[in-house]
MARTOR-735203 format. One record per residue (C-alpha): z, y, x. Coordinates in Angstrom, 2 decimals, decimal comma. Last residue first. Example, Ala and Ser with C-alpha at 12.3 -4.5 7.8 and 13.67 -1.06 7.14 Angstrom:
NODE       z       y       x
NODE    7,14   -1,06   13,67
NODE    7,80   -4,50   12,30
! end
This chain:
NODE       z       y       x
NODE   36,71   31,80   27,02
NODE   35,56   32,51   30,75
NODE   38,74   32,31   33,53
NODE   40,00   35,34   34,88
NODE   39,39   37,48   37,75
NODE   38,48   40,14   36,33
NODE   41,73   40,15   34,38
NODE   41,38   44,13   33,76
NODE   45,09   45,71   35,65
NODE   42,66   47,31   38,34
NODE   41,38   49,82   35,38
NODE   39,53   51,92   38,34
NODE   40,45   55,10   38,38
NODE   42,59   55,06   41,90
NODE   39,46   53,65   43,64
NODE   37,18   56,70   42,90
NODE   33,95   56,53   44,74
NODE   35,48   53,35   46,02
NODE   34,77   52,21   42,52
NODE   31,15   52,88   42,34
NODE   30,29   51,36   45,35
NODE   32,50   47,95   43,47
NODE   29,70   48,56   40,17
NODE   26,81   48,05   42,93
NODE   28,68   45,52   44,76
NODE   28,44   42,90   41,59
NODE   25,59   43,72   40,37
NODE   24,07   43,19   43,75
NODE   26,06   39,01   42,92
NODE   24,85   39,64   40,02
NODE   21,42   39,83   40,93
NODE   21,70   36,74   43,65
NODE   23,92   34,46   40,79
NODE   20,85   35,68   38,99
NODE   17,53   34,61   40,63
NODE   14,96   37,46   40,18
NODE   15,85   39,44   42,32
NODE   17,52   43,70   40,90
NODE   15,20   46,33   42,04
NODE   16,67   48,70   44,99
NODE   18,76   51,54   45,34
NODE   20,16   51,15   41,49
NODE   20,13   55,44   40,28
NODE   22,86   57,33   40,31
NODE   24,27   58,81   37,45
NODE   27,62   60,94   37,36
NODE   29,86   61,86   34,58
NODE   31,88   64,29   34,98
NODE   35,73   65,10   32,48
NODE   37,36   67,08   31,42
NODE   40,65   69,80   32,18
NODE   42,93   67,53   31,16
NODE   45,00   68,08   34,38
NODE   42,69   66,45   36,79
NODE   38,99   65,72   35,85
NODE   38,52   62,24   34,63
NODE   35,75   60,86   36,31
NODE   32,50   59,25   33,71
NODE   30,65   56,47   35,37
NODE   26,76   55,87   35,57
NODE   24,68   53,46   37,65
NODE   21,27   53,96   36,14
NODE   18,28   50,87   35,88
NODE   15,09   52,76   35,03
NODE   12,92   49,80   32,95
NODE    9,53   49,05   31,89
NODE    9,29   45,59   30,67
NODE   12,28   44,33   30,94
NODE   13,50   43,17   33,67
NODE   16,50   45,43   34,46
NODE   17,31   43,29   31,15
NODE   17,88   40,00   32,13
NODE   19,39   41,71   35,64
NODE   22,64   43,66   32,59
NODE   22,83   39,42   30,74
NODE   23,83   37,73   33,85
NODE   27,87   38,65   33,01
NODE   29,41   38,10   36,16
NODE   32,82   34,85   37,05
NODE   35,04   35,95   40,03
NODE   34,29   35,19   43,04
NODE   36,47   37,11   45,61
NODE   35,73   39,12   48,17
NODE   35,64   42,98   46,02
NODE   33,76   41,06   43,56
NODE   31,99   38,43   44,59
NODE   30,09   36,40   42,01
NODE   30,53   33,03   39,98
NODE   28,04   32,70   37,29
NODE   27,21   34,34   33,32
NODE   26,17   33,23   29,98
NODE   27,92   29,78   30,02
NODE   31,21   30,28   30,01
NODE   32,57   33,57   27,50
NODE   31,75   37,67   29,69
NODE   34,21   38,46   31,89
NODE   33,55   42,64   32,29
NODE   31,91   43,82   34,97
NODE   28,78   44,54   33,28
NODE   30,17   47,54   31,69
NODE   27,21   48,01   29,03
NODE   24,49   51,00   27,90
NODE   21,39   50,40   26,66
NODE   19,03   53,10   26,63
NODE   15,32   53,56   24,35
NODE   11,73   53,03   25,50
NODE   11,05   50,80   22,25
NODE   11,64   48,02   24,32
NODE   14,65   48,82   26,49
NODE   15,91   49,77   22,97
NODE   14,36   46,01   21,21
NODE   16,62   43,82   23,99
NODE   19,31   46,10   23,79
NODE   19,00   44,63   19,49
NODE   17,77   41,38   20,97
NODE   21,27   41,37   22,50
NODE   23,14   42,22   19,87
NODE   21,67   38,89   18,15
NODE   22,70   36,85   20,09
NODE   26,48   37,96   19,56
NODE   28,58   41,14   21,85
NODE   28,42   43,07   19,12
NODE   26,39   46,38   19,31
NODE   26,49   50,03   19,01
NODE   24,40   52,67   18,35
NODE   24,74   56,23   19,48
NODE   22,17   59,06   19,09
NODE   23,89   60,35   16,33
NODE   27,95   58,89   15,54
NODE   28,87   55,07   16,04
NODE   32,10   54,87   18,11
NODE   34,68   56,43   15,95
NODE   33,85   53,95   12,15
NODE   32,89   50,78   14,85
NODE   36,46   51,01   16,30
NODE   38,52   51,99   13,08
NODE   36,86   49,34   11,14
NODE   37,35   47,21   13,39
NODE   40,80   47,83   13,13
NODE   41,21   46,98   10,47
NODE   39,38   43,86   10,25
NODE   41,49   42,45   13,05
NODE   39,48   40,64   15,85
NODE   37,82   43,88   17,40
NODE   34,34   43,46   18,27
NODE   33,46   42,65   21,24
NODE   30,72   46,32   22,50
NODE   27,51   46,82   23,52
NODE   26,35   50,35   23,70
NODE   23,49   51,31   22,05
NODE   21,72   55,00   23,19
NODE   19,69   56,57   21,30
NODE   16,16   59,16   22,41
NODE   15,56   61,82   21,14
NODE   18,54   62,73   19,27
NODE   20,24   60,88   21,84
NODE   19,74   62,93   24,78
NODE   23,19   65,20   25,12
NODE   24,97   64,63   22,79
NODE   24,18   60,35   23,43
NODE   24,15   60,77   27,23
NODE   27,95   62,77   26,60
NODE   29,08   59,61   23,88
NODE   28,18   57,44   26,63
NODE   29,34   58,31   29,26
NODE   32,92   59,50   27,97
NODE   33,56   55,56   27,13
NODE   33,62   54,50   30,28
NODE   36,72   57,03   30,94
NODE   37,89   56,31   34,33
NODE   36,56   53,01   35,82
NODE   35,49   49,70   33,71
NODE   32,04   49,36   35,80
NODE   29,51   51,29   34,18
NODE   25,12   50,06   33,93
NODE   23,32   52,26   31,94
NODE   19,23   50,65   30,98
NODE   17,03   53,77   30,52
NODE   13,87   52,69   28,40
NODE   11,02   54,13   30,41
NODE    8,24   56,73   29,21
NODE    8,62   58,40   31,90
NODE    9,12   62,26   31,09
NODE   12,32   59,50   30,36
NODE   13,42   58,19   33,97
NODE   13,42   61,43   35,45
NODE   14,90   63,06   32,82
NODE   17,88   60,74   33,26
NODE   17,61   60,73   37,32
NODE   18,01   64,70   36,89
NODE   21,43   63,83   35,17
NODE   22,82   63,48   38,38
NODE   25,85   64,66   37,91
NODE   26,53   66,35   34,63
NODE   29,32   68,19   33,47
NODE   31,54   67,40   30,07
NODE   34,24   69,53   28,07
NODE   35,91   67,91   25,65
NODE   34,44   67,97   21,93
NODE   36,19   68,12   18,82
NODE   38,98   65,02   17,47
NODE   38,09   61,56   17,07
NODE   36,72   58,91   18,68
NODE   37,22   61,11   21,93
NODE   40,17   62,94   20,73
NODE   41,93   59,81   19,41
NODE   40,82   57,78   22,50
NODE   42,80   60,31   25,69
NODE   46,05   58,09   24,65
NODE   44,82   55,21   25,78
NODE   42,05   55,58   29,55
NODE   45,61   58,28   29,90
NODE   48,01   55,88   30,08
NODE   44,67   53,58   32,96
NODE   44,82   56,69   34,73
NODE   49,24   56,71   35,30
NODE   48,75   53,80   36,33
NODE   45,59   54,28   38,62
NODE   47,71   56,43   41,19
NODE   50,25   54,04   42,49
NODE   47,94   51,34   42,62
NODE   46,27   53,81   44,81
NODE   48,79   54,45   46,47
NODE   49,46   50,58   47,37
NODE   46,44   50,81   49,61
NODE   43,60   49,29   48,44
NODE   41,90   46,36   49,89
NODE   39,85   45,00   46,89
NODE   42,96   41,75   46,85
NODE   45,60   44,34   47,06
NODE   44,27   45,70   44,09
NODE   43,88   42,87   41,94
NODE   47,83   42,01   43,08
NODE   48,62   45,41   41,80
NODE   47,50   45,11   38,54
NODE   48,66   42,04   38,04
NODE   51,54   42,05   38,79
NODE   52,74   45,36   36,94
NODE   50,99   42,93   33,57
NODE   52,42   40,68   33,99
NODE   55,82   42,44   34,03
NODE   55,43   43,99   31,18
NODE   58,32   46,75   31,22
NODE   57,56   49,06   34,49
NODE   53,89   48,73   34,33
NODE   53,51   49,48   30,65
NODE   56,01   53,19   31,42
NODE   53,63   53,99   34,13
NODE   51,26   54,33   31,87
NODE   52,91   55,72   28,32
NODE   54,62   58,34   30,77
NODE   50,59   59,50   32,14
NODE   49,10   59,10   28,72
NODE   51,44   61,35   27,47
NODE   50,03   63,86   30,14
NODE   46,75   62,93   29,29
NODE   47,36   64,30   26,03
NODE   49,44   67,09   26,73
NODE   45,82   68,07   28,80
NODE   43,78   67,15   26,68
NODE   44,54   69,45   24,03
NODE   45,89   67,07   20,25
NODE   44,14   67,12   17,21
NODE   42,55   64,47   17,40
NODE   46,04   62,50   18,69
NODE   47,36   63,14   14,86
NODE   45,46   61,14   13,06
NODE   44,69   58,55   16,01
NODE   48,53   58,14   15,98
NODE   48,50   58,37   11,86
NODE   46,08   54,93   11,96
NODE   47,42   52,85   14,64
NODE   51,21   53,39   12,87
NODE   49,62   52,99    9,85
NODE   47,91   49,46   11,08
NODE   51,92   48,94   13,32
! end
């Protein structure tokens, strides 16, 4: 299995993005048709959010593209990227503020960090929080692929959190997915699309770090492999000090991003699961 995956990444990194996205469409539908559990979760989560069936159908292909585009993003040549709202980053940088990017499981969340690192990382590196792979061979591949100039990674451990705090204090950037289910004891139950979901409190804690600008961002996947648009905008209101109120505010902000392009949200993600 390890050899096949390495081969997939090596060959896939050399393919054009339209070809990879075409393969992703097929992979998404194969997964949907062959896995009843996957299919039930995707449809149930989309219905819970009040999404029409058409959104759920379109999200099947987008979920497949999320997988097949990774070889190109991690190991291949740069892909076309446009920005929408880059001025919000530039304004915060000019003021010397640290940047906290909150990105849901929407579109291509890999491209948001890569695009930032390519444009701003030389002066203000970004540190992203991630959960290390359990298999050693896969961990090595992921670590090698994600580490690049201007982009650092921090594991979901206490030392990783300290790394994020230090980055913000130094006026650098931090990125995380606040709709990821944290381990038990590190979150609160807060509404997400009308149903309580275990929600991390880390994003609110980081937002209260000294002189930090909170920015919402997501990477829109353009049709026919044309590339991506990274959307950025500031959080409308400062997060409250109360952990539950802050979690509710973060979830509401993530919902607003998802509604911009609901077919690109990863509805198959087990958002409502019990924490580990």
